[in-house]
Backbone as CSV, one residue per row, in Angstrom:
resi,resn,N_x,N_y,N_z,CA_x,CA_y,CA_z,C_x,C_y,C_z
1,LYS,-19.894,43.705,-14.909,-21.114,43.306,-14.085,-20.589,41.991,-13.352
2,LEU,-19.248,41.473,-13.802,-18.762,40.248,-12.845,-17.061,40.398,-12.702
3,LYS,-16.838,41.734,-12.379,-15.880,42.606,-12.398,-15.271,41.733,-10.774
4,ASP,-16.063,41.527,-10.083,-15.291,41.076,-8.456,-14.982,39.460,-8.155
5,LEU,-15.967,39.003,-9.163,-15.645,37.300,-9.507,-14.853,36.569,-10.352
6,LEU,-14.017,37.885,-11.049,-13.321,37.112,-12.035,-12.103,36.300,-11.716
7,VAL,-11.545,36.392,-10.665,-10.321,35.741,-10.083,-10.850,34.748,-9.172
8,ALA,-12.192,34.551,-8.820,-12.736,33.911,-8.001,-13.694,32.839,-8.679
9,ILE,-13.801,32.397,-9.693,-14.530,31.196,-10.284,-13.731,30.872,-11.487
10,SER,-13.317,29.256,-11.732,-13.107,28.392,-12.068,-14.413,28.872,-13.486
11,TRP,-13.675,29.778,-14.533,-14.703,30.019,-15.764,-14.317,28.913,-16.764
12,ALA,-13.353,28.138,-16.752,-13.212,27.181,-17.293,-14.337,25.900,-16.960
13,ASP,-14.462,25.667,-15.932,-15.068,24.730,-15.547,-16.637,24.961,-15.676
14,LEU,-16.997,26.476,-15.430,-18.078,26.533,-15.239,-19.060,26.607,-16.592
15,SER,-17.692,26.925,-18.095,-18.025,26.824,-19.172,-18.365,25.515,-19.733
16,ARG,-17.223,24.679,-19.160,-17.950,23.046,-19.673,-18.778,22.326,-18.948
17,THR,-19.099,22.609,-17.914,-20.460,22.296,-17.319,-21.613,22.840,-17.306
18,TYR,-21.578,23.915,-17.549,-23.254,25.041,-17.572,-23.513,24.884,-19.621
19,PHE,-22.479,25.207,-20.075,-22.857,25.256,-21.327,-22.210,24.365,-22.095
20,GLY,-21.242,23.249,-21.959,-20.614,22.397,-22.830,-19.956,22.937,-23.973
21,LYS,-19.235,24.046,-23.247,-18.642,24.821,-24.042,-16.584,25.072,-23.750
22,SER,-16.126,25.506,-24.971,-14.527,25.609,-24.037,-14.936,27.017,-23.388
23,ASN,-13.479,26.790,-22.689,-13.102,28.035,-21.739,-12.997,29.484,-22.496
24,SER,-12.334,28.924,-23.561,-12.426,30.342,-24.741,-13.581,30.918,-25.249
25,TRP,-14.624,29.901,-25.219,-15.825,30.341,-25.714,-16.192,31.368,-24.454
26,LEU,-16.549,30.904,-23.801,-16.583,32.092,-22.613,-16.300,33.293,-22.448
27,TYR,-15.110,32.964,-22.697,-13.917,34.324,-22.682,-14.055,35.607,-23.409
28,HIS,-14.161,35.106,-24.529,-15.068,35.794,-25.335,-16.066,36.503,-25.653
29,LYS,-16.812,35.730,-25.650,-18.609,36.231,-24.582,-18.532,36.921,-23.830
30,MET,-17.533,36.992,-22.703,-17.562,37.937,-21.368,-16.755,39.123,-22.121
31,ASP,-15.754,38.916,-23.055,-15.025,40.530,-23.716,-15.512,41.100,-24.593
32,GLY,-16.460,40.674,-25.022,-17.484,40.957,-26.340,-16.535,40.766,-27.679
33,ARG,-16.148,39.943,-27.763,-15.126,39.705,-28.967,-14.761,37.703,-29.525
34,ASP,-15.303,37.923,-30.827,-15.426,36.180,-30.762,-13.657,36.140,-31.129
35,GLY,-13.090,34.652,-31.294,-11.621,34.239,-31.744,-11.504,35.525,-33.087
36,ASN,-12.013,35.843,-33.386,-11.457,36.342,-34.721,-11.482,38.033,-34.867
37,GLY,-11.582,38.630,-33.348,-11.876,39.895,-33.111,-13.541,40.569,-33.307
38,LYS,-14.264,40.008,-33.761,-15.804,40.393,-33.861,-16.305,40.480,-33.042
39,PRO,-17.021,41.044,-32.945,-18.173,41.797,-31.888,-19.065,40.294,-31.647
40,THR,-19.960,40.215,-30.023,-20.086,38.743,-29.865,-20.528,39.478,-28.580
41,GLU,-21.867,38.818,-28.411,-22.158,38.992,-27.037,-23.111,37.559,-26.749
42,PHE,-23.489,37.556,-25.565,-25.055,36.282,-24.692,-26.240,36.507,-25.814
43,THR,-26.389,35.246,-26.204,-28.045,35.588,-26.453,-29.049,35.855,-25.311
44,GLU,-30.126,35.683,-25.378,-30.939,36.353,-23.991,-31.146,34.544,-23.352
45,GLU,-30.842,33.381,-24.480,-30.660,31.995,-23.657,-29.618,32.111,-23.220
46,GLU,-28.426,32.118,-23.180,-27.152,32.089,-23.119,-27.044,33.134,-21.396
47,THR,-27.371,34.006,-21.515,-27.768,35.024,-20.472,-28.271,34.565,-19.225
48,GLU,-29.379,34.059,-19.393,-30.368,33.148,-18.707,-29.498,31.490,-18.105
49,GLN,-29.021,31.057,-18.949,-27.858,30.255,-18.608,-26.954,30.556,-17.368
50,LEU,-26.026,31.489,-18.027,-25.305,31.968,-17.097,-25.850,32.691,-15.865
51,ARG,-27.083,32.876,-15.694,-27.486,33.603,-14.551,-27.573,32.435,-13.745
52,ASN,-28.300,31.407,-13.947,-29.016,29.711,-13.382,-27.583,28.918,-13.517
53,ALA,-26.184,29.333,-13.796,-25.050,28.527,-13.460,-24.447,29.032,-12.441
54,LEU,-24.501,30.575,-12.159,-24.287,31.657,-10.961,-25.179,30.877,-9.889
55,PHE,-26.213,31.000,-10.213,-27.409,30.444,-8.585,-27.088,29.338,-8.198
56,ASP,-26.703,28.611,-9.719,-26.550,26.892,-8.837,-25.487,27.023,-8.485
57,LEU,-24.358,27.488,-8.824,-23.152,27.573,-7.659,-23.036,28.481,-6.735
58,SER,-23.912,29.533,-6.583,-23.921,29.828,-5.340,-24.505,28.935,-4.317
59,SER,-25.503,28.573,-4.698,-26.378,27.547,-4.147,-25.461,26.642,-3.801
60,ARG,-24.407,25.702,-3.950,-23.675,24.773,-3.875,-22.848,25.061,-2.830
61,ILE,-21.842,26.977,-3.027,-20.887,27.196,-1.778,-21.845,27.280,-0.423
62,ARG,-22.979,27.759,-0.666,-23.761,28.055,0.729,-24.112,26.682,1.054
63,ILE,-24.104,25.659,0.578,-24.528,24.354,0.651,-22.970,23.898,1.983
64,ALA,-21.989,24.209,0.746,-20.423,23.600,1.466,-20.100,24.505,2.781
65,ALA,-20.402,25.946,2.516,-20.025,26.295,3.868,-20.808,25.603,5.139
66,GLU,-22.251,25.846,4.983,-23.061,25.983,6.326,-22.671,24.200,6.850
67,ASN,-22.477,23.075,5.662,-21.627,21.998,6.328,-20.462,22.105,6.711
68,ILE,-19.428,23.399,6.882,-18.590,22.872,7.504,-18.245,22.873,9.126
């Protein structure tokens, strides 16, 4: 679902800023496998948190673009 954004966003920064977690935590969640290769997925709460993080980031980008 996020394929077209994978190289455009600093996922490490997003993970630290919005989740307080390491970038590997977020990559594992997005990949569907934890550090031990076991299946993992976002909880409903984490999904909502990611959605809100992307909304916030998009808003910040729009504001920056409008101020150029």
